[in-house]
C-alpha positions in Angstrom: 36.2 85.3 -91.7 36.0 86.4 -95.3 32.9 88.0 -96.7 31.8 87.1 -100.2 32.4 90.5 -101.5 33.3 93.7 -99.6 34.9 97.1 -100.1 35.6 99.9 -97.9 34.6 103.4 -98.8 37.0 105.9 -97.3 36.2 109.6 -97.2 39.2 111.8 -96.2 38.0 115.2 -95.2 38.9 118.3 -93.4 42.7 118.7 -93.1 43.5 121.7 -91.1 46.1 123.1 -88.7 44.9 123.7 -85.2 47.0 125.1 -82.3 47.4 122.9 -79.2 49.7 123.2 -76.2 51.8 121.5 -75.2 52.5 118.8 -77.7 55.8 117.1 -78.4 58.2 118.1 -75.7 61.3 118.7 -77.7 61.4 121.6 -80.1 63.7 119.4 -82.3 61.3 116.4 -82.2 60.1 115.2 -85.6 56.4 115.2 -86.5 54.6 112.2 -85.0 51.5 110.6 -86.4 48.6 109.0 -84.5 45.7 107.1 -86.0 42.7 107.0 -83.7 40.0 104.4 -84.4 36.8 104.6 -82.6 33.4 102.8 -82.3 30.2 103.6 -80.3 26.8 102.1 -79.8 27.7 98.8 -81.4 24.7 97.3 -79.5 25.7 93.6 -79.7 25.6 93.7 -83.6 28.0 90.7 -83.9 26.9 89.7 -87.4 26.3 91.9 -90.4 22.8 93.3 -90.7 20.6 90.8 -92.6 20.4 90.9 -96.4 16.7 91.7 -96.0 17.5 94.9 -94.0 15.8 97.9 -95.8 18.6 100.3 -95.1 21.9 98.4 -94.4 21.6 95.0 -96.1 24.6 92.8 -95.3 26.6 95.7 -93.8 28.6 95.8 -90.6 29.7 93.0 -88.3 32.6 92.3 -85.9 34.6 90.1 -88.4 34.8 92.8 -91.0 35.7 95.4 -88.5 38.5 93.2 -87.2 39.8 92.8 -90.7 39.8 96.5 -91.2 41.5 97.2 -87.9 44.2 94.7 -88.6 44.9 96.2 -92.1 45.2 99.7 -90.6 47.6 98.5 -88.0 49.8 96.9 -90.7 49.9 100.3 -92.5 50.4 102.6 -89.6 52.7 102.4 -86.6 50.8 104.3 -83.9 47.1 103.2 -83.8 44.7 103.7 -80.9 41.4 101.8 -80.7 38.7 103.1 -78.4 35.0 102.4 -77.8 32.5 105.1 -76.5 29.8 102.9 -74.9 26.6 100.9 -75.4 28.6 97.8 -76.3 25.7 95.7 -75.1 22.0 95.2 -75.9 20.2 95.0 -79.3 20.5 91.5 -80.6 19.8 87.9 -79.3 23.6 87.6 -78.7 23.3 89.8 -75.7 20.2 88.0 -74.4 22.0 84.6 -74.7 25.6 85.4 -73.7 24.9 88.4 -71.4 27.8 90.5 -72.8 30.6 87.9 -72.6 30.8 87.5 -76.3 31.2 91.2 -77.0 34.0 91.5 -74.4 35.7 88.4 -75.8 35.7 89.8 -79.3 36.9 93.3 -78.2 39.7 91.6 -76.4 40.7 89.8 -79.6 40.6 93.1 -81.5 42.9 94.7 -79.0 40.9 97.7 -77.8 43.1 100.1 -75.9 40.2 101.5 -73.7 36.4 101.9 -73.5 33.9 103.8 -71.5 30.4 102.8 -70.3 27.1 103.6 -71.9 23.7 103.4 -70.2 22.9 100.0 -71.8 25.9 98.4 -70.1 23.7 98.4 -67.0 20.8 96.6 -68.5 21.4 93.3 -66.8 22.3 95.0 -63.5 25.5 96.4 -62.0 26.6 93.0 -60.7 26.5 91.5 -64.3 28.3 94.6 -65.6 31.1 94.0 -63.0 31.6 90.4 -64.1 31.9 91.6 -67.7 34.3 94.4 -66.9 36.5 91.8 -65.0 36.8 89.8 -68.3 38.1 92.8 -70.3 41.8 93.0 -71.1 41.4 96.7 -71.7 40.5 99.4 -69.1 37.1 100.9 -68.7 37.7 104.6 -68.2 34.9 106.5 -66.3 35.8 110.0 -65.0 32.3 111.0 -63.7 30.8 107.8 -62.3 31.6 107.2 -58.6 31.5 103.5 -58.0 33.2 103.6 -54.6 30.2 102.2 -52.8 29.2 99.6 -55.4 30.4 96.2 -56.7 32.1 98.2 -59.5 34.5 99.7 -57.0 38.1 99.4 -58.3 37.0 98.0 -61.7 37.1 101.4 -63.6 39.7 104.1 -63.7 39.2 107.9 -64.0 41.8 108.3 -66.7 44.4 106.3 -68.6 47.7 107.3 -70.0 48.6 105.4 -73.2 52.0 105.6 -75.0 52.1 105.2 -78.7 55.6 105.7 -80.2 56.8 109.1 -79.0 53.3 110.2 -78.0 51.9 110.3 -74.5 48.1 110.2 -74.8 45.7 110.9 -71.9 42.2 109.3 -72.1 39.2 110.2 -70.0 35.6 108.8 -70.1 32.3 110.7 -69.6 29.1 108.9 -68.9 25.5 110.0 -69.3 23.2 110.5 -66.3 21.6 107.2 -65.5 18.6 108.4 -63.7 15.6 108.4 -66.2 17.5 106.1 -68.6 18.2 103.1 -66.4 16.2 101.4 -63.7 17.7 102.5 -60.3 17.8 98.8 -59.3 20.3 98.2 -62.2 22.9 100.8 -61.2 22.2 100.9 -57.4 25.0 102.7 -55.6 26.6 104.2 -58.7 26.7 108.0 -58.5 26.7 110.3 -61.5 28.9 113.3 -61.2 28.7 116.5 -63.3 30.7 115.7 -66.4 32.1 119.1 -67.3 33.6 119.6 -63.8 35.1 116.1 -63.8 36.4 116.5 -67.4 38.2 119.7 -66.5 39.8 118.1 -63.4 41.0 115.0 -65.3 42.1 116.9 -68.4 44.1 119.4 -66.4 45.9 116.6 -64.6 46.7 114.8 -67.8 47.8 117.8 -69.8 49.4 120.0 -67.1 50.7 117.5 -64.5 51.3 114.4 -66.5 52.5 116.3 -69.6 50.4 114.3 -72.1 50.8 115.4 -75.7 47.1 115.0 -76.4 43.9 114.4 -74.3 41.0 112.4 -75.7 37.6 112.2 -74.1 35.5 109.1 -74.8 32.0 110.3 -74.2 28.5 108.7 -74.0 26.8 112.0 -73.4 25.4 112.5 -77.0 26.7 114.8 -79.7 24.2 117.7 -79.2 20.6 118.4 -78.4 18.0 121.0 -79.3 17.5 121.7 -75.6 19.8 122.5 -72.7 21.4 119.2 -71.9 25.0 118.4 -71.4 26.5 117.0 -74.7 29.8 116.7 -76.4 29.4 120.1 -78.0 28.7 121.7 -74.6 31.6 119.9 -72.9 33.9 121.1 -75.7 32.7 124.7 -75.2 33.2 124.6 -71.4 36.4 122.8 -70.9 40.2 123.2 -71.3 43.0 120.8 -72.2 40.8 118.4 -74.1 41.8 118.0 -77.8 39.4 115.4 -79.1 36.0 114.2 -78.0 34.8 110.9 -79.4 31.1 110.4 -78.8 28.2 108.0 -78.5 24.6 107.7 -77.4 22.9 109.8 -80.1 23.9 107.4 -83.0 25.2 110.3 -85.0 26.7 109.6 -88.4 29.3 112.3 -89.1 31.0 112.7 -92.5 33.5 115.1 -91.0 34.4 116.1 -87.5 33.0 119.1 -85.8 35.4 121.7 -84.5 34.3 123.5 -81.3 36.1 126.4 -79.7 36.9 125.8 -76.0 37.4 128.2 -73.1 40.9 129.0 -74.2 39.9 129.7 -77.8 41.4 126.4 -79.0 39.6 124.1 -81.3 38.3 120.7 -80.1 37.7 118.0 -82.6 34.3 116.3 -82.0 33.4 113.1 -83.8 31.0 110.1 -83.6 30.7 106.9 -85.7 26.9 106.3 -86.0 25.8 103.0 -84.5 25.6 99.2 -85.0 29.2 98.9 -86.1 28.3 100.3 -89.5 31.3 102.6 -89.4 34.7 102.5 -87.9 35.5 106.1 -87.0 39.0 107.2 -87.9 41.1 110.4 -87.2 44.6 110.7 -88.6 46.5 113.2 -86.6 49.9 114.7 -87.3 51.4 116.3 -84.2 54.4 118.6 -84.5 56.8 120.3 -82.0 55.6 123.8 -83.0 52.2 123.0 -81.2 50.3 122.3 -84.4 48.3 119.3 -85.6 46.5 118.4 -88.8 43.6 116.0 -88.8 41.9 114.0 -91.5 38.8 112.0 -90.9 38.3 108.7 -92.6 34.9 107.1 -92.1 35.0 103.5 -93.2 31.7 102.1 -94.3 31.3 98.4 -94.8 29.5 96.9 -97.8 28.9 93.4 -98.9 
């Protein structure tokens, strides 16, 4: 689908060298590049916002995002596409199609993985299970225990994805559902403390599976004014996680945050707003001397 007129504003910010270990396994290996694309809190915004919208007239939409993703894949060899939750709820498309349309379109876009947001449960856990079954990409949930529910076996605690020479570990961190979701909608699903589960999964991926990079897809929220677990707190209290891509707080970030973890290493934390208005992008260069550089490109759609 072609828009009448569109352009993409790209802001490239924050190139810096950050130590990580381990990265490429051979000391003679050439530098490898990875482009991470990420969305969050799209909230069933299939079409662009209406032209009458006071803040984002005509912006966003799945068709434009698909065009942008395809163009980036044509330009770069190793591209990873992730979603950090709240795919559902927010427009009549969800009320009518109950999430099927969103999953179908994400299948067509070729998402590599996604995690669950609280709004994925809005039609109940049984409806969520049916939608997850339709996905041609994995839902990664490291801190939800679904073993006694209809979601048993439909999510995985981590995923290893290979892109060119890179072995990438992906985990997923979900927010506590109690207080956000009607208990009848999540039933037997059990929330587990995300920092503990993140450390377990990240250690396995980095130390046992020898992943070059570990990415956490989070729906915990970027940060809060009060003591509540968030992406920033997870970054500060974990090891082996290199990048946290967030959701839930609808935070537009013009550049990634850099948080020091328990080992004194920097963790990149980013989030791409909401409503499909931005496609988050991190361009990483990983080298055999345990260094990486990162540039953020936030792509904003205009009509």
